[in-house]
TORMIZA-606933 format. One record per residue: residue in three letters; x negated, y, z of N, C-alpha, C, O in turn. Coordinates in pm, whole numbers, padded with zeros to 5 digits, always signed. Layout:
% residues N
AlaXYZXYZXYZXYZ
...
//
This chain:
% residues 339
Met-03255+01462+00531-03140+01409+00641-03134+01261+00646-03110+01199+00542
Thr-03156+01201+00759-03161+01060+00791-03035+01033+00837-02985+01082+00939
Leu-02962+00924+00733-02821+00907+00802-02825+00755+00848-02725+00704+00899
Arg-02932+00688+00831-02911+00584+00902-02987+00543+01043-03105+00566+01067
Pro-02905+00485+01121-02947+00519+01242-03062+00463+01255-03085+00363+01186
Thr-03164+00516+01348-03277+00437+01380-03297+00330+01494-03284+00355+01614
Ser-03329+00213+01443-03376+00058+01533-03402+00149+01679-03488+00235+01699
Pro-03308+00104+01761-03361+00115+01913-03473+00021+01996-03515-00094+01986
Ser-03497+00130+02081-03668+00068+02147-03648-00040+02199-03748-00112+02212
Phe-03518-00091+02247-03499-00199+02308-03452-00319+02170-03433-00296+02051
Asn-03445-00459+02257-03429-00571+02146-03271-00547+02144-03194-00563+02239
Ser-03241-00508+02025-03107-00506+02020-02998-00640+02013-02876-00622+02009
Arg-03051-00761+02013-03000-00868+01985-03010-00960+02130-02957-01069+02154
Arg-03087-00886+02208-03068-00932+02326-02980-00853+02404-02912-00890+02499
Glu-02986-00746+02355-02886-00644+02427-02724-00597+02337-02673-00487+02313
Phe-02683-00734+02308-02598-00727+02232-02430-00691+02266-02338-00773+02261
Leu-02421-00532+02305-02287-00569+02364-02189-00548+02290-02184-00463+02202
Phe-02074-00651+02333-01920-00643+02285-01824-00567+02342-01707-00554+02306
Thr-01899-00500+02464-01764-00470+02581-01789-00317+02542-01698-00246+02584
Ala-01869-00261+02486-01877-00107+02497-01891-00049+02336-02001-00048+02281
Ala-01761+00003+02263-01824+00060+02176-01918+00201+02159-01965+00225+02270
Ala-01946+00268+02094-02031+00352+02071-01959+00555+02092-02012+00666+02082
Gly-01826+00505+02123-01742+00613+02169-01683+00672+02033-01736+00623+01933
Gly-01584+00768+02008-01545+00810+01907-01630+00895+01838-01717+00965+01890
Val-01592+00884+01674-01710+00996+01624-01637+01171+01570-01528+01182+01516
Ala-01683+01228+01587-01625+01376+01556-01615+01416+01434-01720+01455+01381
Leu-01483+01419+01353-01527+01476+01227-01599+01594+01206-01566+01695+01268
Ala-01709+01596+01112-01762+01671+01089-01740+01788+00975-01819+01830+00889
Gly-01606+01824+01005-01544+01931+00930-01495+01866+00803-01552+01764+00767
Ala-01386+01920+00725-01367+01924+00619-01453+01907+00488-01451+01822+00398
Ala-01513+01995+00506-01592+02022+00386-01704+01860+00368-01753+01813+00471
Pro-01731+01790+00228-01805+01737+00248-01941+01808+00231-01945+01916+00172
Ala-02075+01737+00291-02192+01758+00263-02326+01689+00194-02328+01568+00170
Leu-02397+01745+00175-02482+01692+00059-02595+01627+00124-02649+01689+00216
Gly-02643+01506+00091-02741+01414+00164-02818+01365+00102-02827+01414-00011
Phe-02917+01245+00135-03019+01198+00101-02983+01074+00174-02958+01074+00295
Ala-02979+00941+00081-02958+00788+00143-03083+00766+00226-03195+00807+00194
Ser-03054+00699+00334-03150+00646+00420-03237+00578+00351-03219+00532+00238
Glu-03367+00566+00439-03491+00444+00426-03446+00333+00486-03389+00320+00594
Ser-03483+00238+00390-03467+00105+00478-03596+00042+00470-03677+00102+00400
Ala-03634-00057+00521-03739-00130+00528-03803-00094+00393-03747-00038+00298
Thr-03972-00150+00402-04000-00105+00251-04092-00255+00218-04198-00266+00156
His-04023-00341+00270-04079-00483+00201-03999-00514+00077-03909-00595+00057
Ser-04068-00413-00012-04007-00460-00158-04107-00308-00231-04157-00206-00183
Asn-04098-00363-00359-04165-00272-00479-04008-00203-00528-04022-00102-00598
Ala-03891-00236-00506-03824-00189-00567-03772-00048-00547-03801-00005-00435
Pro-03694+00047-00634-03666+00168-00540-03558+00110-00439-03510-00003-00429
Ile-03537+00235-00365-03431+00222-00232-03355+00408-00274-03396+00496-00351
Ala-03253+00403-00197-03153+00520-00222-03204+00619-00181-03153+00729-00202
Ser-03318+00605-00114-03353+00770-00029-03371+00896-00095-03365+01009-00048
Ala-03399+00848-00235-03416+01003-00242-03288+01030-00418-03304+01099-00519
Val-03210+00967-00388-03082+00964-00470-02972+01075-00421-02895+01047-00329
Pro-02968+01165-00468-02846+01301-00335-02707+01236-00356-02670+01174-00456
Phe-02646+01259-00254-02474+01173-00251-02411+01301-00168-02471+01401-00128
Val-02271+01268-00154-02199+01345-00132-02124+01308+00021-02028+01230+00027
Glu-02164+01354+00103-02080+01265+00281-01952+01318+00258-01919+01424+00204
His-01889+01229+00305-01756+01208+00318-01684+01176+00426-01718+01061+00452
Arg-01592+01217+00515-01577+01136+00658-01426+01169+00599-01379+01274+00555
Ile-01377+01058+00613-01192+01052+00537-01115+00965+00658-01165+00867+00714
Leu-00992+01017+00684-00891+00978+00801-00797+00886+00737-00712+00907+00650
His-00833+00766+00808-00708+00647+00781-00661+00608+00932-00725+00556+01023
Asp-00533+00651+00926-00411+00653+01048-00507+00675+01171-00544+00603+01264
Gly-00534+00810+01131-00625+00931+01235-00747+00881+01273-00786+00921+01382
His-00804+00819+01226-00986+00781+01250-01071+00758+01126-01027+00703+01025
Met-01167+00792+01136-01272+00856+01063-01336+00731+00998-01391+00639+01059
Ile-01318+00743+00843-01414+00648+00767-01564+00700+00744-01557+00823+00748
Tyr-01678+00667+00725-01769+00754+00662-01835+00668+00527-01872+00551+00515
Ala-01833+00764+00448-01874+00732+00306-01953+00786+00246-01981+00897+00293
Gln-02021+00749+00132-02123+00869+00072-02075+00799-00115-02046+00695-00173
Glu-02094+00923-00137-02056+00914-00312-02150+00979-00381-02197+01085-00341
Tyr-02176+00934-00464-02331+00930-00576-02273+00928-00732-02239+00827-00795
Pro-02271+01073-00781-02185+01150-00846-02206+01065-01014-02322+01023-01026
Gly-02147+01046-01094-02161+00987-01238-02055+00987-01263-01970+01043-01195
Arg-02024+00900-01407-01937+00866-01484-01861+00736-01427-01906+00660-01341
Gly-01742+00727-01490-01655+00609-01392-01640+00501-01512-01702+00528-01615
Pro-01573+00391-01511-01541+00381-01339-01596+00318-01262-01645+00205-01259
Ala-01584+00423-01177-01655+00389-01037-01676+00271-00981-01586+00189-00998
Tyr-01805+00226-00893-01800+00120-00830-01820+00133-00681-01924+00186-00641
Val-01748+00099-00611-01699+00111-00493-01734-00034-00418-01676-00142-00418
Leu-01849+00011-00358-01916-00131-00288-01868-00155-00148-01883-00071-00059
Leu-01814-00266-00132-01775-00288+00020-01847-00435+00093-01866-00548+00047
His-01869-00385+00201-01987-00466+00275-01877-00568+00363-01754-00558+00368
Gly-01975-00679+00437-01844-00765+00505-01980-00765+00647-02093-00715+00648
Phe-01903-00846+00755-01983-00827+00881-02042-00968+00887-01997-01078+00859
Pro-02201-00910+00951-02217-00798+01066-02321-00722+00997-02441-00721+01025
Asp-02249-00643+00883-02336-00541+00844-02234-00425+00820-02124-00398+00868
Asn-02334-00353+00703-02270-00223+00683-02274-00151+00560-02298-00235+00474
Leu-02262-00034+00506-02300+00009+00378-02471-00058+00322-02509-00113+00219
His-02526-00026+00422-02671-00028+00415-02723-00148+00311-02841-00155+00276
Ile-02639-00224+00272-02672-00343+00237-02720-00350+00079-02790-00423+00009
Tyr-02632-00222+00062-02673-00192-00076-02755-00068-00126-02749+00008-00223
Asp-02833-00083-00022-02947+00076-00036-03054+00028-00148-03111+00130-00187
Tyr-03088-00050-00195-03152-00073-00310-03085-00159-00448-03155-00219-00529
Val-02947-00152-00454-02837-00148-00573-02831-00018-00612-02857+00029-00723
Val-02791+00043-00506-02763+00185-00562-02818+00299-00671-02750+00377-00738
Pro-02980+00283-00667-03066+00360-00716-03048+00310-00911-03046+00390-01003
Tyr-03038+00144-00924-02999+00109-01026-02887+00155-01098-02884+00183-01218
Leu-02794+00159-01016-02635+00187-01061-02651+00334-01122-02651+00369-01240
Thr-02665+00410-01001-02715+00580-00999-02787+00618-01168-02741+00706-01240
Ala-02898+00535-01203-02990+00591-01294-02939+00547-01407-03005+00587-01502
Ala-02853+00484-01436-02766+00404-01538-02616+00518-01548-02522+00493-01624
Gly-02619+00615-01477-02549+00713-01469-02413+00690-01411-02336+00783-01433
Arg-02358+00577-01333-02265+00541-01307-02232+00599-01140-02313+00580-01050
Arg-02104+00668-01120-02015+00698-01007-02017+00560-00903-01952+00458-00927
Val-02101+00579-00790-02116+00467-00666-02069+00533-00550-02141+00622-00503
Val-01956+00506-00491-01923+00479-00353-01936+00387-00259-01878+00281-00283
Val-02009+00397-00133-02027+00286-00050-01956+00382+00071-01949+00505+00070
Phe-01909+00296+00168-01850+00308+00303-01872+00225+00426-01903+00108+00408
Asp-01858+00275+00560-01823+00175+00611-01698+00164+00686-01636+00249+00750
Phe-01668+00020+00662-01552-00012+00741-01502+00040+00908-01578+00056+01003
Leu-01384+00054+00906-01389+00121+01072-01417-00005+01170-01379-00122+01177
Gly-01528+00105+01265-01546-00009+01353-01681-00052+01315-01720-00141+01389
Phe-01776-00014+01213-01890-00050+01160-01953+00046+01100-01883+00109+01020
Gly-02088+00088+01114-02200+00155+01076-02157+00269+01136-02142+00274+01258
Gln-02131+00389+01043-02140+00533+01123-01956+00582+01076-01913+00697+01083
Ser-01882+00473+01034-01755+00516+01087-01700+00493+01208-01758+00414+01282
Glu-01590+00549+01249-01529+00557+01396-01539+00418+01471-01562+00312+01412
Lys-01523+00428+01585-01511+00310+01709-01467+00295+01767-01532+00339+01862
Met-01357+00247+01812-01282+00289+01875-01306+00223+02008-01403+00152+02032
Ala-01184+00261+02114-01276+00215+02285-01208+00049+02269-01099+00032+02214
Pro-01279-00052+02317-01228-00187+02335-01081-00189+02374-01054-00086+02437
Gly-01001-00250+02364-00865-00262+02352-00769-00159+02331-00650-00166+02362
Ser-00834-00051+02271-00725+00050+02196-00686+00024+02083-00574+00067+02054
Tyr-00736-00029+02014-00697-00054+01843-00744-00168+01778-00865-00190+01783
Gln-00668-00248+01714-00734-00415+01638-00760-00355+01539-00702-00264+01480
Tyr-00862-00416+01518-00927-00446+01373-00917-00518+01293-01007-00601+01297
Asn-00831-00535+01193-00834-00640+01094-00830-00638+00954-00870-00529+00911
Phe-00787-00742+00837-00805-00789+00749-00690-00655+00635-00719-00603+00527
Asp-00578-00642+00710-00490-00534+00658-00511-00382+00679-00465-00291+00610
Gln-00610-00372+00815-00665-00222+00811-00780-00218+00731-00819-00103+00713
Gln-00867-00334+00660-00956-00296+00608-00934-00280+00475-01029-00258+00401
Val-00787-00289+00418-00745-00298+00258-00709-00144+00242-00728-00067+00148
Gly-00638-00123+00390-00586+00047+00416-00719+00129+00408-00720+00241+00358
Asp-00845+00061+00468-00943+00158+00450-01028+00182+00303-01113+00270+00285
Leu-00996+00108+00228-01063+00101+00120-00934+00183-00007-00959+00227-00119
Ser-00813+00178+00061-00736+00237-00026-00717+00415+00047-00659+00512-00002
Ala-00777+00404+00151-00799+00569+00188-00897+00613+00143-00887+00734+00162
Val-01033+00584+00073-01119+00635+00050-01128+00627-00088-01204+00710-00136
Val-01075+00554-00164-01025+00591-00310-00909+00706-00338-00900+00777-00439
Asp-00834+00705-00237-00706+00789-00246-00759+00924-00234-00730+01013-00314
Ala-00855+00943-00113-00889+01084-00092-01006+01137-00211-01021+01256-00238
Leu-01089+01018-00277-01213+01066-00353-01117+01044-00511-01161+00991-00613
Lys-01011+01087-00496-00933+01083-00640-00972+00994-00730-00997+01037-00842
Ile-00989+00838-00701-01071+00758-00786-00956+00686-00859-00893+00599-00799
Glu-00921+00724-01006-00825+00673-01048-00863+00488-01102-00763+00420-01121
Lys-00930+00455-01112-00971+00329-01227-01135+00325-01139-01224+00409-01153
Phe-01138+00234-01072-01268+00166-01029-01314+00003-01028-01235-00081-01072
Ile-01417-00028-00988-01463-00187-00987-01485-00218-00851-01605-00227-00822
Pro-01399-00237-00753-01405-00305-00647-01486-00409-00658-01453-00496-00739
Val-01632-00428-00565-01719-00504-00554-01722-00545-00399-01748-00461-00313
Gly-01697-00667-00372-01644-00740-00232-01738-00815-00204-01754-00921-00265
His-01848-00760-00071-01943-00943-00064-01869-00950+00081-01799-00869+00141
Asp-01917-01089+00113-01869-01138+00225-01723-01145+00267-01635-01214+00216
Ser-01710-01038+00399-01579-01031+00437-01492-00920+00366-01373-00889+00365
Gly-01608-00877+00307-01506-00779+00225-01459-00790+00098-01412-00701+00026
Gly-01482-00951+00065-01463-01011-00051-01241-00988-00012-01163-00898-00044
Pro-01229-01063+00032-01069-01042+00067-01019-00951+00035-00935-00949-00055
Cys-01074-00806+00129-01055-00691+00092-01069-00663-00071-00956-00658-00119
Ala-01130-00651-00128-01135-00608-00276-01033-00713-00328-00955-00655-00403
Ala-01010-00818-00319-00944-00920-00377-00766-00884-00363-00684-00901-00453
Asn-00740-00833-00235-00616-00847-00209-00569-00684-00275-00462-00660-00331
Tyr-00681-00588-00251-00682-00457-00313-00617-00446-00441-00523-00380-00485
Ala-00702-00538-00491-00683-00561-00671-00545-00648-00727-00522-00654-00848
Leu-00459-00712-00631-00385-00772-00662-00243-00662-00619-00130-00674-00667
Asp-00278-00577-00538-00173-00491-00464-00156-00371-00561-00061-00295-00576
Asn-00315-00380-00641-00257-00257-00753-00365-00251-00833-00467-00181-00823
Pro-00315-00378-00962-00365-00437-01066-00436-00305-01174-00528-00321-01254
Gly-00362-00183-01147-00368-00108-01254-00485-00031-01212-00555-00007-01311
Arg-00524+00007-01124-00632+00131-01089-00764-00009-01075-00870+00047-01048
Val-00776-00091-01081-00872-00198-01085-00940-00189-01238-00849-00187-01320
Ala-01075-00184-01302-01111-00205-01401-01136-00304-01461-01110-00335-01577
Trp-01217-00387-01340-01221-00543-01322-01303-00575-01191-01404-00505-01175
Leu-01280-00653-01114-01291-00712-00999-01466-00783-00985-01505-00864-01069
Cys-01537-00746-00892-01639-00827-00853-01670-00895-00696-01685-00834-00590
Leu-01674-01015-00717-01703-01096-00578-01834-01121-00554-01911-01138-00649
Met-01865-01125-00453-02011-01182-00407-02047-01314-00293-02072-01264-00183
Asn-02051-01397-00292-02102-01470-00148-01951-01459-00075-01955-01467+00048
Thr-01864-01448-00115-01748-01460-00047-01666-01586-00028-01713-01700-00032
Tyr-01543-01559-00007-01427-01692-00001-01306-01567-00055-01319-01448-00084
Tyr-01186-01658-00050-01032-01635-00020-00973-01712+00036-00952-01716+00157
Ala-00921-01819-00087-00799-01900+00015-00883-02022+00077-01005-02041+00082
Asp-00779-02092+00119-00852-02211+00183-00898-02306+00114-00820-02340+00025
Ser-01017-02377+00118-01036-02493-00028-01104-02594+00051-01138-02574+00168
Pro-01126-02702-00012-01232-02825+00061-01376-02797+00039-01450-02895+00051
Thr-01436-02675+00005-01555-02621-00039-01621-02532+00090-01737-02526+00130
Leu-01502-02470+00135-01493-02351+00277-01560-02379+00346-01542-02490+00397
Arg-01674-02302+00389-01761-02313+00495-01802-02213+00550-01843-02129+00470
Phe-01812-02174+00691-01825-02057+00713-01918-02062+00823-01886-02147+00906
Pro-02045-01984+00855-02176-02009+00942-02103-02033+01068-01984-02003+01084
Glu-02180-02089+01159-02215-02111+01279-02144-02031+01370-02068-02070+01458
Leu-02178-01906+01339-02138-01788+01427-02015-01735+01441-01956-01711+01546
Ile-01966-01713+01287-01818-01704+01259-01737-01793+01314-01675-01765+01416
Glu-01724-01940+01241-01672-02067+01328-01642-02057+01490-01536-02083+01547
Leu-01738-02022+01534-01733-01996+01696-01661-01880+01723-01580-01899+01814
Phe-01661-01772+01681-01592-01646+01730-01444-01625+01622-01374-01524+01619
Gly-01426-01738+01549-01316-01758+01435-01250-01861+01504-01140-01872+01450
Asp-01263-01968+01624-01171-02054+01649-01107-02007+01749-01184-01957+01831
Pro-00990-02000+01779-00880-01949+01904-00922-02056+01997-00949-02015+02110
Ser-00936-02213+01973-00992-02326+02043-01145-02239+02151-01152-02243+02273
Leu-01238-02177+02068-01339-02205+02095-01382-02038+02182-01489-01977+02189
Lys-01255-02009+02234-01272-01841+02263-01341-01832+02409-01412-01735+02437
Ala-01317-01944+02507-01359-01948+02626-01546-01938+02624-01628-01881+02695
Leu-01556-02027+02501-01704-02010+02460-01803-01919+02451-01906-01897+02515
Ala-01720-01843+02307-01754-01723+02257-01771-01648+02369-01891-01621+02379
Arg-01687-01589+02486-01688-01540+02566-01842-01571+02685-01918-01496+02746
Ala-01836-01644+02678-01972-01717+02735-02098-01672+02679-02194-01628+02743
Phe-02085-01689+02528-02198-01648+02519-02226-01452+02514-02338-01402+02528
Thr-02139-01395+02498-02133-01248+02488-02152-01193+02633-02216-01093+02664
Ala-02113-01241+02679-02143-01256+02855-02306-01278+02913-02360-01274+03024
Ser-02344-01298+02789-02492-01360+02842-02616-01312+02756-02649-01409+02687
Pro-02713-01186+02725-02783-01172+02639-02865-01268+02611-02860-01288+02490
Asp-02932-01333+02659-03021-01476+02648-02943-01541+02559-02961-01540+02437
Lys-02846-01606+02624-02745-01728+02511-02723-01651+02409-02744-01721+02311
Met-02688-01529+02370-02647-01477+02244-02761-01428+02152-02738-01410+02032
Ala-02880-01408+02204-02994-01388+02110-03039-01507+02094-03114-01495+01997
Trp-03040-01621+02127-03042-01760+02100-02962-01774+01953-03012-01795+01843
Leu-02809-01754+01991-02753-01770+01904-02757-01724+01782-02694-01780+01692
Leu-02835-01612+01760-02801-01523+01656-02955-01581+01607-02963-01593+01485
Lys-03032-01605+01654-03179-01663+01627-03139-01795+01566-03198-01833+01464
Phe-03040-01869+01621-03012-01973+01562-02974-01980+01410-03014-02043+01312
Gln-02840-01846+01448-02767-01815+01275-02877-01773+01192-02891-01822+01080
Asn-02947-01694+01234-03064-01635+01135-03143-01735+01052-03191-01716+00941
Gln-03147-01851+01131-03240-01980+01089-03160-02075+00968-03196-02153+00879
Gly-03029-02019+01020-02933-02070+00938-02920-02091+00763-02919-02180+00679
Phe-02912-01919+00779-02944-01840+00630-03058-01858+00544-03055-01835+00423
Gln-03177-01905+00618-03232-01880+00567-03314-02022+00512-03427-02031+00463
Val-03255-02084+00528-03262-02256+00534-03330-02287+00409-03436-02350+00408
Asn-03260-02236+00279-03296-02292+00172-03407-02168+00102-03496-02180+00018
Met-03375-02092+00150-03515-01915+00120-03641-01986+00112-03685-02067+00194
Pro-03708-01934-00028-03856-01923-00013-03873-01816+00061-03782-01743+00100
Pro-04019-01799+00088-04091-01729+00178-04079-01608+00137-04080-01536+00237
Asn-04066-01536+00024-04057-01422-00022-03926-01336+00012-03913-01214+00012
Leu-03817-01453+00047-03668-01391+00059-03630-01406+00201-03536-01353+00259
Arg-03745-01513+00261-03748-01475+00431-03764-01353+00486-03696-01288+00565
Glu-03897-01328+00413-03952-01200+00420-03854-01066+00437-03869-00980+00523
Arg-03759-01068+00346-03666-00966+00296-03556-00993+00395-03519-00897+00462
Phe-03513-01082+00409-03429-01100+00543-03490-01061+00660-03413-00998+00733
Asp-03619-01078+00712-03624-01044+00828-03671-00896+00853-03669-00833+00958
Gly-03720-00853+00707-03774-00698+00717-03675-00616+00669-03690-00502+00711
Ile-03589-00626+00604-03495-00551+00542-03293-00561+00627-03217-00477+00673
Leu-03286-00732+00602-03134-00746+00646-03147-00750+00817-03041-00705+00862
Gln-03215-00777+00896-03190-00754+01052-03215-00657+01112-03167-00653+01226
Pro-03284-00559+01075-03288-00401+01119-03134-00368+01069-03069-00294+01143
Ile-03086-00406+00976-02942-00312+00959-02868-00365+01051-02800-00286+01117
Ile-02857-00518+01086-02777-00594+01142-02801-00562+01288-02707-00592+01361
Asp-02903-00508+01343-02965-00478+01471-02911-00372+01527-02857-00367+01637
Ala-02930-00265+01431-02872-00119+01421-02719-00125+01406-02659-00041+01473
Asn-02662-00189+01349-02498-00197+01313-02475-00231+01486-02415-00151+01557
Phe-02512-00315+01520-02471-00362+01665-02516-00291+01781-02444-00268+01879
Ala-02636-00255+01770-02646-00175+01868-02567-00015+01881-02548+00057+01979
Gly-02537-00003+01758-02416+00155+01708-02264+00133+01735-02172+00208+01704
Gly-02256-00027+01820-02142-00041+01859-02036-00084+01792-01920-00049+01814
Ala-02084-00181+01689-01990-00263+01600-01949-00404+01628-01888-00475+01548
Gly-01996-00445+01777-01977-00571+01804-01788-00616+01844-01739-00728+01829
Pro-01711-00485+01897-01594-00508+01904-01505-00493+01763-01389-00533+01766
Ala-01546-00450+01668-01483-00488+01531-01518-00637+01506-01425-00716+01485
Phe-01695-00698+01507-01701-00791+01494-01635-00904+01542-01595-00997+01473
Thr-01626-00892+01671-01517-00964+01704-01360-01010+01676-01300-01117+01666
Gln-01327-00872+01667-01164-00884+01631-01165-00936+01494-01095-01027+01451
Met-01237-00878+01441-01215-00929+01265-01245-01069+01234-01202-01131+01136
Thr-01330-01119+01334-01338-01269+01330-01256-01355+01345-01222-01450+01275
Ser-01205-01298+01498-01063-01410+01536-00941-01391+01447-00842-01463+01462
His-00947-01266+01331-00854-01278+01261-00871-01373+01124-00795-01392+01029
Leu-00996-01420+01154-01036-01505+00991-00950-01619+00963-00915-01638+00847
Arg-00908-01702+01059-00802-01817+00954-00662-01771+00947-00578-01850+00905
Glu-00628-01645+00987-00479-01624+00954-00505-01560+00846-00413-01557+00764
Ser-00625-01495+00811-00622-01406+00690-00648-01500+00574-00632-01452+00461
Val-00696-01665+00589-00766-01730+00455-00558-01776+00479-00489-01744+00383
Ala-00508-01821+00560-00384-01881+00567-00283-01781+00463-00204-01831+00382
Tyr-00304-01619+00483-00241-01575+00404-00275-01529+00263-00190-01491+00182
Asn-00440-01538+00234-00461-01541+00110-00371-01646+00024-00301-01644-00077
Thr-00424-01764+00149-00366-01889+00048-00231-01869+00001-00208-01924-00106
Lys-00143-01810+00047-00042-01759+00028-00012-01685-00092+00089-01700-00160
Arg-00111-01599-00116-00093-01548-00249-00128-01564-00394-00101-01491-00489
Leu-00207-01694-00389-00217-01790-00463-00158-01763-00652-00199-01742-00766
Pro-00050-01783-00577+00063-01753-00738+00011-01612-00783-00041-01604-00895
Glu+00022-01501-00707-00020-01414-00746-00156-01376-00807-00144-01287-00891
Ala-00281-01418-00787-00375-01457-00833-00383-01509-00926-00486-01503-00992
Gly-00297-01564-00957-00290-01692-01091-00230-01588-01190-00245-01589-01313
Arg-00180-01525-01139-00113-01389-01270-00180-01273-01280-00135-01183-01351
Phe-00299-01261-01210-00410-01148-01196-00461-01119-01394-00509-01209-01463
Thr-00441-01015-01431-00482-01003-01543-00615-00968-01561-00680-01033-01642
Pro-00694-00832-01469-00790-00800-01512-00890-00936-01513-00856-01052-01486
Lys-01011-00890-01549-01143-00974-01540-01201-00977-01395-01187-00897-01302
Val-01264-01085-01403-01321-01133-01228-01435-01202-01255-01442-01309-01315
Asn-01539-01128-01203-01667-01149-01209-01726-01177-01082-01737-01093-00993
Leu-01778-01338-01069-01847-01365-00917-01949-01361-00941-01988-01437-01030
Ile-02034-01284-00885-02232-01275-00908-02225-01331-00775-02152-01286-00687
Trp-02324-01456-00761-02346-01566-00684-02467-01586-00636-02534-01643-00721
Gly-02572-01549-00466-02624-01578-00458-02607-01753-00421-02546-01796-00323
Val-02680-01842-00530-02670-02036-00505-02777-02061-00417-02804-02177-00388
Leu-02846-01960-00369-02913-02061-00245-02811-02025-00078-02853-02050+00035
Asp-02735-01990-00096-02641-01967+00018-02620-02100+00087-02564-02187+00021
Pro-02655-02126+00207-02613-02283+00223-02448-02268+00316-02428-02352+00403
Tyr-02358-02178+00296-02238-02149+00368-02166-02133+00248-02134-02236+00189
Leu-02132-02012+00196-02080-01991+00085-02156-02023-00087-02201-01956-00180
Thr-02132-02173-00051-02220-02213-00148-02153-02160-00311-02071-02072-00334
Pro-02245-02279-00435-02193-02236-00568-02057-02321-00557-01974-02283-00640
Gly-02020-02411-00487-01877-02507-00489-01744-02383-00432-01634-02362-00483
Ala-01802-02322-00320-01732-02221-00265-01709-02079-00439-01606-02021-00473
Ala-01818-02072-00489-01748-01967-00624-01659-02039-00727-01562-01990-00784
Asp-01715-02180-00741-01623-02259-00837-01451-02250-00763-01353-02226-00833
Ala-01442-02272-00631-01324-02265-00581-01229-02147-00603-01106-02153-00610
Ile-01326-02013-00614-01248-01869-00631-01226-01859-00739-01146-01778-00786
Ala-01294-01942-00804-01313-01915-00974-01162-01966-01076-01108-01921-01177
Ser-01134-02099-00972-01050-02170-01008-00907-02079-00994-00819-02090-01079
Ile-00893-01982-00873-00824-01919-00849-00744-01840-00956-00631-01863-01000
Phe-00845-01724-00991-00796-01647-01109-00811-01676-01257-00905-01735-01309
Pro-00698-01622-01322-00771-01685-01489-00863-01624-01535-00938-01699-01597
His-00902-01499-01535-00977-01436-01620-01172-01430-01558-01246-01334-01572
Thr-01207-01558-01495-01328-01561-01411-01481-01579-01479-01489-01648-01580
Thr-01606-01514-01420-01710-01549-01501-01766-01590-01367-01728-01531-01266
Val-01838-01669-01361-01965-01730-01231-02116-01665-01336-02161-01691-01447
Lys-02149-01580-01236-02326-01544-01270-02396-01621-01151-02341-01589-01045
Pro-02500-01714-01132-02551-01740-01088-02716-01639-01052-02791-01591-01137
Val-02727-01636-00952-02844-01563-00907-02936-01649-00828-02875-01721-00749
Gln-03065-01662-00826-03173-01726-00726-03174-01668-00600-03277-01614-00559
Thr-03072-01672-00533-03064-01562-00419-03029-01644-00285-03020-01764-00309
Gly-03002-01605-00127-02938-01609-00058-02816-01556-00033-02745-01513-00125
His-02782-01552+00082-02655-01498+00067-02621-01359+00082-02501-01335+00095
Trp-02722-01235+00084-02777-01137+00066-02814-01101-00071-02923-01047-00089
Leu-02743-01123-00160-02837-01135-00299-02849-00955-00347-02942-00914-00416
Met-02774-00894-00311-02827-00738-00341-02946-00702-00253-03019-00612-00293
Ile-02970-00755-00151-03070-00717-00116-03192-00811-00165-03298-00760-00200
Asp-03174-00945-00166-03272-01041-00187-03321-01022-00393-03430-01058-00436
Ala-03208-00959-00484-03236-00925-00624-03196-00818-00647-03109-00811-00735
Pro-03236-00704-00587-03119-00603-00643-03115-00578-00783-03006-00584-00841
Glu-03227-00548-00851-03223-00521-01026-03140-00606-01098-03073-00581-01199
Glu-03153-00715-01032-03048-00816-01159-02924-00811-01084-02837-00838-01166
Val-02862-00786-00950-02766-00792-00953-02733-00633-00976-02611-00619-00985
Ala-02778-00554-00984-02731-00418-01047-02679-00450-01204-02576-00420-01264
Asn-02803-00525-01242-02791-00568-01411-02634-00623-01468-02558-00604-01563
Leu-02642-00706-01333-02491-00809-01410-02348-00716-01381-02238-00733-01434
Leu-02390-00602-01269-02269-00547-01257-02245-00447-01364-02131-00415-01398
Leu-02341-00404-01410-02372-00283-01561-02280-00365-01672-02182-00327-01736
Ala-02349-00493-01669-02269-00555-01789-02129-00617-01750-02059-00687-01822
Gly-02108-00583-01638-01975-00673-01592-01844-00655-01690-01765-00743-01726
Gly-01845-00536-01716-01696-00502-01775-01697-00524-01955-01618-00468-02030
Ala-01805-00617-01995-01821-00630-02132-01736-00737-02160-01724-00779-02275
//
């Protein structure tokens, strides 16, 4: 069974459509389905999740369908959270190492991304509180009592805020190349700054209205992410990550992306107000960090490390998507994280 959408024949970056979602996704019945994880690009000798059996779940949150994949194993489970503009497939190369160690793993697409339901534009407000609710719906539906939230990019605040709200259900917290509260070292990619700044809304709309201009902006942003990368990591970016992002947007993730970025600044302000709670957080926090990331730099990791009292920073010589750049190393750090 192929679960990942195949890349469309058109250039999805040129046809980057924010005005039409892919329509509602029908529930596939109450019973979970057995499947095998999708094929990612093969620019690696590392194993991918294509041969690892999993159970598909379609889980309701506020009447909308979240798509999840569960890999059986012992707990505490790893629940892996993607950011934007990607989806659960960024973890395709990490999952086999975790499952080979006998661990239970869950990956899912937030509403509006990947294979989760996408609502018609204007009919639903995607936001950061909704994503915490998505996570809660998944772990509750799968009866996961104690787990390790692993948050990357914009999935990091979701993981952190769920952990602050439910410390008794968190074995420990893992954050990877993400952000939380306001700090002098916080810098977002230019694409995110553009769509996240209310004063630039007219400019953002002008880009989305023009496929050519949007394609140029995405190419510019891709070059920005790769500025510190050696050639082998640039190859992984182009061969593995880019098809995931292209398929994600071609599948209708544009509205979720634009709405989430529009709430970015208010989310950071909300998280900043939670700093006293974070300072009382007792579970362990591990930051696994790609140090070649030109935006969420090691300085951003240090800023987060100063928030939580029991934090360790573990650097990896990778870019922003460290689970794609160095999956075995990242998996080993995850497996050792509770020690």
